[in-house]
N, C-alpha and C positions, 0 to 999 in steps of 0.2 A: 485590567486583571496580569495575577502574578499565579496561575494554577500550577505553574510548573515551575515554580522559583527552586536555584541549583541543583535541576535533574538533566542529568546526562543524556541523550538519546540519539543512536546510531539510528539514520532512518533510510535503507534502503534503494537502491531506482528512485533517488529524490532530485536529480540537476533540473527537472523539472515536468511539469504536470499536476500530478495526485503527488505524489512524491513532493515535488517543490512546494504546494499547498500547506502538506503536515510540516513540512520543515519551517516554512513562516508562523504559522497560527500556535506551531510551539516552542519558536525563538519569543512572539509577541507576548507569550505566556512566563517566561522567565528563561527557560532551558537553553542551554549550550544542548550544538549540535554537529552529529555528522556528517557530511553528505557524503554518498555512495553512489555511483556508476559505474558503468565502461568506460566511456568517454570522458574528458571533461572538456567542455568547450565553453561559450560567449553564457551558455544558460549556465551554468554550474557556478562564472564567476558571477554571474547577476544577483542568485540568489544568496551567496555567499556574501558577495556584499552587503546586499541587503540586510540579509541576520545582522555582520558585521556592524550599519549601519544604527542597530537599533543598542548595541552596547553586549553584545551577546559576544561567544565563541565560537567561531562556523571552522571543520576542520576538513581535508577531501581525503577520501580515501576513495580510492580506483581499485575494483574487483570484481571479478567473476563469480558471480556467488551460485554459480553452479561447480566450479574450480576448486578445491580442496584449501593449496594453497594460496589461495587470494582471501578465502575469507579467514581463515587464518593469519595472512598477514595484514588483515580488516581490525580485524579485533586488535591486536594487539596492538595496532597503532592508535586506535581508537585509544589502547584503553593507558597509553602512556600518554596522548596526549590528555587526557579528561583527565585521567585519575579513577574512574569508575565507568561503569554503565546502569544506566536507572532504567532504559526506557528501550526497547527494540521494537523497530516497527518495519517489518517482511511490506517491501512495494512491489521489487525490482520482479518485474518478470514483459516479455512483449510476446504476439501472436499473432499468427495468423496461418492456421488450423487447414488442412486440406479435406475433400472428400471425404466418408471415412474412409471408402472402397479404394482411397491415395495414402493415409497411413502409410510410414514409411517407422522401423526402426529407429533409422536414424534421427526424427519428427521426433517418436514419443523419447524414444531418450534424452533427445536438448530439452523440452521443457517440463518432461517431468526432471530431471537433473536440476531444471533450474527454478522452476516454479512453485516443486515438491519438496523436492530434495533439498534443492539448497538453503531452501526456508526453512524444513527442519533441523539442518541440524546450524544453523546460523544460530536457532534459535538455546539446543542443546549447548550453543558455547557462551549465550547469552544468561542463558539462564544459572545454566555452575559456574559464571563469577558473581552472578546472584546473589545467587548460596553463600557460597563464599564472603559477603561482601554482609551478608547479614542483614541488610536492611530492606528485602523487596524488592519487589521489578513491575515490571509491564512486558509483556508481547503482544504488538500486534500485529495478524496480519491482514491484509489487503485481500478478499475473498472476491467475491462476482455475486451477481443474479444467475449468474452462468449453473452455479450452482445448483440453484433452485428448479431454473426450466434448458430447454434446451432449444436450442436456433441452427440454424441451417452450418454444418460446418464450425463446429464447437465439439465435435467431440473429446478431445487432448485435452482442452484447456477448461472444459465443463468437469474433467473426472478428478484435473488437478485440485482444483477452484474447492470442489464439494472436499478432497482428500481435506485442504485447513480449515475445514469449519469441522469435521473430525478431532484433525489431530489438537485443536483448541479445544476441545472433550480432553483426552486423553492427558493431560497437560494440566488442567486443572485438577488432576483426580492426582496426578506422578507426582505432582508438586504440591498438596495440602500440607498448608504448616508453616508450610516459606515465607507466607506473604506475596508472593510471585502470581499476579493472573494472567492467565491466555485470551482473551478474546479475538474473533475476525468481524473487520465492518465489509460488509458485500453490496457495492458501489452498485447503481444503474446506471441511466445515460447522463457519464459526464461529459462536460464540454470540456478536456483535458489540451485542447491543440496548442500547436504554436502559433498565436497571432499576434499579426502590427499592433504597436500602440493603438494606430488609427480606428481597430476593427474589435478591440479589448470591451469594449462597450455592448456587441453583440453575443458573447459569449455566454451561451445554456440557453438561446436563442431559438436554437432548435433551425430554424426555416436557412435553406441550401446545408445544413448540417445533417440534419438526421428528421425531418420535417414529419415525417409517417409516423412515426414515434406521439406528438400530442397529442392528439385523443386518446391516448390507451397513458396517458402520466396523470392523471388528478391533480396535481398541482399544476399539469398547463406550463410547463418549461423544463428544457433541460436543467440536470445538475450541473454543478462547477464545484474545481479541485474544494473552496473550503467546506463548502457542505462538507466531502469525505473527514475534510481538518478535523473540526468541528467534534464530530462522530469519536475522530483517536483522542480531542483532546479530554474526552469526556471520559474518554475508557485510559485515559497515562494517567489522571486524575486524581485525585481527592474525591469525586464526586462520582467515579466509575470500580470505588472500590472494596462495594459489595457486586458485582460485574463477576463473572466469572465462568470460562466454558461456553460463549454464546457467541450468535454472530449478527451482527444488528442489519439490516436489511437500510440502505439509503438510497432511496429512487423515486421520491417523491410521490409512495402509493404505486410507480408503476405494476407490483407483479401480481396486484390485484385484480389486473384484470387481461390478465395475460400477456403470451407474445404476439405482438404483430403479426400479422397473416403475409404481410411485405417484407417480413420480414428480412437481414441477405447474410452472408458472413461477414463473421468476425472484421472489423476495418477499422485505424486507430479510433479515438474516441466513441466505440462502440461501447454500450456496457461492462464496464471492470478490464477492456483494451488498454493496455499503452501503448505510446506512441512508438511507434518502429523506428 
């Protein structure tokens, strides 16, 4: 398939996990990719090599999206390398919330600064470029089922994810007539762990990962990064042209039954949580 042929996509937090999964699927569909994260390691090199092997362009953009100067440099470098931006996917965030009684201002400022303010100002820069280009565009933000339901010790994370859903609504209204759409994808239990090749076949099977969740997921499996990437592909392509201001939940039906009573605080790989 070539649903994104010739498109230029910047994906934050994409050196591994869900972000890398999105980058892979977009490249498979013809897009050139900007990979962003706070550090470059073997995971970043691996996804970039994989993209280039498909005949697509992959560029590296180290940046902390919570930092204004970093954001500016990231977009400037991306535009210099690719000439335009057609798709922005806001994905970068990591969280391990404290108990409500122990939330500090520093923690609040850090998570809101990265997972809400950072997303907003990345989106603002992207849409301003898209408006100048005059050919429309797509902004997709990775939300979470935590935007709808509460888990133990997820207060700030849940607040910022709910804020993203609301931001997509306002962006859709404010950008009316520009050809730019803004939507969110809310993952459920997505197995985004870094696994050795010999265990890759176990991804999404839940055993030893979040065993207690199986009976609460109608699909009876955990999600994998490609599940989220496919939803993003739909929204980024012409197939999703008439979807705007929405949050699409990709959770195997999990929210239909509520939060498991055995739920524990957020850990990497849990609903919507990024790797640490």
